[in-house]
C-alpha positions as CSV (number, residue, x, y, z in Angstrom):
1,M,45.2,-22.9,-85.5
2,A,44.8,-22.4,-89.2
3,K,45.9,-19.2,-90.9
4,T,43.3,-17.0,-92.5
5,N,43.9,-14.9,-95.6
6,K,42.9,-11.3,-95.0
7,T,42.3,-9.1,-97.9
8,K,43.1,-5.5,-97.4
9,K,40.6,-3.1,-98.9
10,L,42.2,0.0,-100.3
11,S,40.9,3.2,-98.8
12,K,40.4,6.5,-100.7
13,N,43.6,7.7,-99.2
14,N,45.8,4.9,-100.6
15,R,47.5,7.5,-102.7
16,K,48.8,9.3,-99.6
17,I,51.4,8.4,-97.0
18,K,53.0,10.0,-94.0
19,V,56.8,9.5,-93.4
20,D,58.5,10.6,-90.2
21,I,62.0,11.6,-91.0
22,D,65.0,13.0,-89.0
23,W,67.2,14.9,-91.4
24,N,69.8,15.3,-88.7
25,S,70.1,11.6,-87.7
26,A,73.3,9.7,-88.4
27,D,71.9,8.6,-91.8
28,N,70.2,11.9,-92.5
29,G,66.8,10.2,-92.8
30,Y,68.0,7.6,-95.4
31,S,66.4,4.7,-93.5
32,A,63.0,6.5,-93.3
33,L,63.0,6.7,-97.1
34,Y,64.6,3.3,-97.7
35,S,61.8,1.4,-95.9
36,D,59.3,-1.3,-96.8
37,K,56.4,1.2,-96.2
38,V,57.7,3.7,-98.7
39,F,58.8,1.0,-101.2
40,K,55.3,-0.6,-101.2
41,F,53.6,2.9,-101.5
42,V,55.8,3.9,-104.5
43,M,55.6,0.6,-106.3
44,K,51.8,0.3,-105.8
45,N,51.2,3.7,-107.2
46,I,53.6,3.4,-110.1
47,N,51.9,0.1,-111.0
48,D,48.6,1.9,-110.9
49,G,49.8,4.7,-113.2
50,Y,50.3,7.3,-110.4
51,N,53.8,8.1,-111.5
52,L,54.5,11.3,-109.6
53,I,55.2,11.5,-105.9
54,Q,54.9,15.0,-104.4
55,T,54.1,16.6,-101.1
56,Q,50.4,17.0,-100.3
57,E,48.8,20.4,-100.8
58,N,49.5,22.9,-98.0
59,K,51.7,20.4,-96.1
60,P,55.3,21.5,-96.6
61,F,58.2,20.0,-94.6
62,H,61.5,21.2,-93.2
63,C,65.0,19.7,-93.8
64,N,66.5,20.3,-90.4
65,G,65.8,17.9,-87.5
66,K,62.6,15.9,-87.3
67,S,59.9,16.5,-89.8
68,V,57.0,14.7,-91.5
69,L,56.8,14.2,-95.2
70,Y,53.1,14.1,-96.2
71,L,53.3,12.6,-99.7
72,Q,50.8,11.8,-102.4
73,A,50.8,10.1,-105.7
74,V,49.3,11.7,-108.8
75,K,49.2,11.0,-112.6
76,V,51.3,13.3,-114.8
77,K,52.0,12.5,-118.4
78,S,53.7,15.6,-119.7
79,W,55.4,18.8,-118.3
80,A,55.1,22.4,-119.4
81,Q,58.9,22.8,-119.2
82,T,61.4,20.2,-120.3
83,P,64.8,21.9,-120.2
84,E,68.2,20.3,-120.6
85,W,70.5,19.8,-117.6
86,E,73.6,21.4,-119.2
87,K,74.0,24.7,-121.1
88,T,71.9,24.6,-124.3
89,K,69.3,27.0,-125.5
90,D,66.9,25.9,-122.8
91,Y,68.5,24.5,-119.6
92,I,68.3,24.6,-115.8
93,K,69.9,28.0,-115.0
94,C,70.9,27.4,-111.3
95,E,74.3,27.2,-109.6
96,K,76.0,23.9,-109.9
97,Y,76.4,22.3,-106.4
98,N,78.0,19.1,-107.8
99,D,77.7,16.9,-110.9
100,W,74.1,15.9,-110.0
101,I,72.7,18.7,-107.9
102,K,71.9,22.4,-108.8
103,T,70.8,24.9,-106.3
104,T,69.7,28.5,-105.8
105,P,70.6,31.1,-107.0
106,C,68.7,30.5,-110.2
107,K,68.1,32.9,-113.1
108,I,64.4,32.0,-113.1
109,G,62.1,32.7,-110.1
110,T,62.9,34.1,-106.7
111,T,62.2,31.2,-104.3
112,A,64.9,28.8,-103.1
113,K,65.3,25.7,-105.2
114,V,67.2,22.4,-105.5
115,F,67.3,20.4,-108.7
116,V,68.5,16.8,-108.9
117,K,69.8,15.3,-112.1
118,L,66.9,12.8,-112.2
119,K,64.6,13.4,-115.2
120,S,60.9,12.4,-115.0
121,N,59.1,10.4,-117.6
122,P,55.5,9.2,-118.0
123,Y,56.2,6.1,-115.8
124,I,58.2,7.6,-112.9
125,A,58.3,11.2,-112.0
126,G,59.2,13.7,-109.3
127,F,60.2,12.4,-105.9
128,S,59.4,8.9,-107.2
129,M,62.7,9.2,-109.2
130,Y,64.7,9.9,-106.1
131,L,63.1,7.1,-104.2
132,I,63.4,4.5,-107.0
133,N,67.1,5.4,-107.2
134,I,67.5,4.8,-103.5
135,F,65.8,1.4,-103.8
136,S,67.9,0.5,-106.8
137,G,71.2,1.4,-105.1
138,H,72.0,4.2,-107.5
139,I,71.6,6.8,-104.6
140,T,73.7,5.4,-101.8
141,L,73.8,6.5,-98.2
142,D,76.8,8.8,-99.1
143,K,75.0,10.3,-102.1
144,H,71.9,10.9,-100.0
145,K,74.0,12.7,-97.4
146,E,75.3,15.0,-100.1
147,F,71.7,15.7,-101.2
148,V,70.6,16.5,-97.6
149,K,73.7,18.7,-97.1
150,A,72.6,20.6,-100.3
151,I,69.0,21.0,-99.2
152,Q,70.0,22.1,-95.7
153,K,72.4,24.7,-97.1
154,T,69.8,26.0,-99.5
155,F,66.6,26.0,-97.5
156,R,67.9,26.3,-93.9
157,N,64.7,26.6,-91.9
158,K,62.3,27.5,-94.8
159,P,59.4,25.3,-95.5
160,I,59.8,23.1,-98.6
161,R,57.4,21.6,-101.1
162,I,57.8,19.0,-103.9
163,H,55.4,19.7,-106.7
164,N,57.1,18.6,-109.9
165,Q,54.2,19.2,-112.3
166,D,55.9,22.1,-114.1
167,V,59.4,20.9,-114.8
168,D,60.4,17.3,-115.6
169,W,63.5,17.3,-113.4
170,F,63.1,16.2,-109.8
171,H,63.3,19.4,-107.7
172,M,62.2,20.9,-104.4
173,K,61.3,24.6,-103.8
174,E,60.6,26.9,-101.0
175,Y,56.9,26.8,-100.0
176,I,55.3,30.2,-100.2
177,V,51.8,30.7,-98.8
């Protein structure tokens, strides 16, 4: 029997994806993020100019146990705030968790936050930065586990969102209705 080539028509929702993740599994959800499904979603959207991966509107997630990440890709070319990581006139004023993560308490805002030392640019932004660093091997399983430990300590059972349209560093914050 001859093989037929099937062309897949892209739906209107090709900028959205649902990722089931278990933050308490042995790999803290690393395999859910380091998957072909997520890789193809990220690369397709980056190639199409949709550089920022964030959570979908009104669909926060939790970082303990099983959760669902409802992600979407959007285009962002510039940010309202572009602070430095370290102490300068304008920098991220949150507690240092380790050399690449900062957490609440922060001097700005009242919601819980986690910042990761991954700076967005017009080509790759927000959660895309974290995912690309997983795919490239820069964020290893051990580094991912450090990240999950930081978000679990910071957010506990609070709902979380990834927006990343205000500040150019990859960050998560508590979702407030």
